[in-house]
N, C-alpha and C positions, 0 to 999 in steps of 0.2 A: 504494500500500500504506500503510495507516494503522497496522498492527500485525502482528507475526509471533510465533508461538509453536509449541510442540510438544505433541501430545496426551500428557498425563501418565498414568502407570499408575493413579493413583487416580481418574481420570476415566472408567474403564471400567465397563460394566454386566456382568451375568452372561453375556452373549454375547461378551464381550471386544471390544465396540464402544464407541465414545464414548457415554456416557450422555447422555440428552436434557437433563438439568439442566446439564451442563457446557458444552453448546452455548451456553446463556444466559450462563453465567459467562464464557466466552471472548469472546462478542460484547460483554459488559459491559466487559471489559478493553480491547477494541478501541475502543469508544465513549469510554471515559475517556481513552485515549491521544489520540484525535482531538481531544477537547475541550481537553485540556492543550496540544496543538500549536496550537490556535486562540487560546491565551492566556486560557482561561476561569478559571484559578486567580487570576491578577492581576485580571481583570475582576470576579470575585466579591468579592475583597478590597476593590476600589475602589468598587463599586456596590451590593453586597449582592444582586446578581442572578446567576442561574445557569440551567441547563436541568434540567428534570425530565422523565423518560420517562413519558409518560401511557399508552402502549399499545405493545406489541410483538407481532408475529406472526412466528414462526419456521417456515420450511419446510425439512424435512430431505430432502435430495436423494440423497446417496450417503454410505455409511458411512465412518467414520474409525477407525483402529486405533492402539494404543499406539505412540508414537514418531513418528507421522506429523507432518511439518512442515506448518503451515497459515499462511496470511496472509489479511488482510482488506482489502477495499476499501469505499469509501462513495460513494454517489451521492445527491445531493439531488434528489428527484423532485417536490418541491413545498414552498412556504414562503410565509409572510406575515410581518408584523412581530412576531407573537407565537408562531408555530409553525414547526417544520421537520419535514418528512417525509423520512426518509432510508432508502434500501435498502442494507443492508450485505451483502457477499458473503464467505463463508468458502471459501477455495480451497485445495485440496491443492497445496502448493508444488511437489513433485517431479513429480506426475502431471498437474497442471494442471486437474483437474476441479473443478467447483463442488460443494462438499459440502453447503452450506446457505446460506440467506439469512435475514436478520432485517430486517423493516420496522418502523421505530420512529417514533412521533410524539413529538417533543420539544417541551415547552412552555417558553417563556422565563418565568422566575418571579422576582419581586421578593420576596426573603425578608423585607425590612423591612416591606413592605406586606401580606405574605401573600396575594399574588394574581398571576395571570398578567398580564404587562405587555409592552409593546413593547420590543424590543431597543434598547439605547442605542448611540450611536456610540462608538468606531469599529467595534464588533463587528457591528452591523447591516450596514454597508458591506462588511465582510470576508465575512460569510456570503452576502450578496447576490451578490458577485462570484463566489464559488464556485458558487452556484446557477446563475448565468447561464452560467458555463463548462460546467456539466453539462447545460444546457438542450438542447444539440444531440444529446445521447446518446439512444438509444431508451429508452423506459420499459421496465424489466425485466418479464418475464412474471410474476414473483412480486409485483410492486407492486400494492397494492389488493386482494389476495386475502383471503378469509375462509374459515372452515370451512363446508363445505356443510352445510346443514340437512337432516338425515334426517327421515323421517316419525316423528312422535312416537308412542310406544307408548301404548296405553290401559292404565290402571291396572286390576289385577285386584281384584274385590270380595272 
C-alpha cells in the first residue's frame, strides 16, 4: 500500500458516485506519496531532476461511494533509465474489490537542462531494485490498454 484515503463528499457526481475527475486526483495523491517515500523531494533539491507524468490511462472498474475507504498499490511493469511505466490499483479497503486502475508513464526530467534524462544514482538503483522485485508478478490485465477505436462517422454536408 502506497497511500490510503476516504472518498470525500465533494468528490461525488450527480449519481452520488465518485466523480471521474476525483479518481485522477486520488491517484495523483497516491503517486506523490510514493515518490516522496522514494526520496524524490531530496533528490530534486540535490539534482534538479524529478519525474513528470507524460501519459495516464484510467480504467474505472467498480463504483465508489461517499465515505468508502480506499488504498492504492503500485507495480512497475516496465522501465528504462529515462522512463517508468507503473500500474496503480485503487482498492476498496473494506470490501477488497478493485475499483480502478491508472497506468502512468513517468519521465525522468532534468529541470536544469529542460529535457528528459537518465536517472542518477542512487535513485536509479532504488527504482531498478523495485522493478526487479515486481518482475515476477503477472502483468495486470489493465496494463497496455487503450481506448478502442470506433468507426469514424462521416460528416454531414
